[in-house]
C-alpha positions in Angstrom: -0.3 -84.6 -47.1 -3.3 -85.8 -46.2 -5.8 -88.0 -48.8 -7.7 -84.7 -48.7 -4.7 -82.1 -49.7 -3.5 -84.7 -52.6 -7.0 -84.9 -53.9 -7.4 -81.1 -54.0 -3.6 -80.8 -55.4 -4.5 -83.2 -57.6 -7.7 -81.3 -59.0 -5.7 -77.8 -58.8 -3.3 -79.5 -61.8 -6.2 -80.7 -64.1 -7.1 -83.9 -62.6 -10.9 -85.0 -62.5 -12.0 -85.3 -58.6 -12.9 -89.1 -59.6 -9.4 -90.4 -61.0 -7.9 -88.0 -58.2 -10.1 -90.5 -55.5 -9.2 -93.5 -57.7 -5.4 -92.4 -57.5 -5.4 -91.9 -53.5 -6.5 -96.0 -52.4 -3.1 -96.5 -53.7 -0.6 -93.8 -53.7 -1.0 -91.3 -50.2 1.2 -88.5 -51.8 1.8 -86.5 -54.9 5.1 -88.1 -55.0 4.5 -91.1 -55.1 1.9 -91.1 -57.7 4.6 -88.9 -59.9 7.1 -91.5 -59.5 4.6 -94.2 -60.7 4.2 -95.8 -64.1 1.3 -95.2 -66.1 0.9 -99.0 -65.9 0.5 -98.6 -62.0 -2.8 -96.0 -62.8 -4.0 -98.2 -65.3 -4.1 -101.0 -63.0 -6.1 -99.1 -61.0 -8.8 -99.1 -63.5 -8.0 -95.7 -65.2 -7.2 -95.7 -68.8 -3.7 -95.6 -70.3 -3.9 -91.8 -71.8 -5.6 -90.5 -68.8 -3.0 -92.1 -67.1 0.3 -90.6 -68.5 -1.8 -87.1 -68.7 -2.0 -87.6 -64.9 2.0 -88.0 -64.5 2.5 -85.5 -66.8 0.7 -83.2 -65.3 2.0 -84.0 -61.4 5.2 -83.7 -62.9 4.6 -80.4 -64.1 4.3 -77.2 -61.6 1.0 -76.7 -60.5 -0.4 -73.1 -61.9 -0.6 -70.7 -59.6 -3.7 -68.3 -58.8 -1.7 -65.7 -56.8 1.0 -63.6 -58.0 4.3 -64.6 -56.7 5.4 -62.6 -53.5 8.3 -60.8 -53.3 10.3 -59.9 -50.2 10.1 -56.4 -48.9 13.4 -54.5 -48.2 
């Protein structure tokens, strides 16, 4: 996933674009951010309360703006 796509995915999950841009300076993927600790995110200058919210948002499924596809038989 390119950095631009990671930023878009973070924003879709409710992370501010500013925080998303900071996160992609250290983490290349959503998985890497989700596996990080709040302390690692705080080291980037993001407050601890937002760091915990970011990790929680990434570990949860993204909200879908379109209905699930069903397979026609």
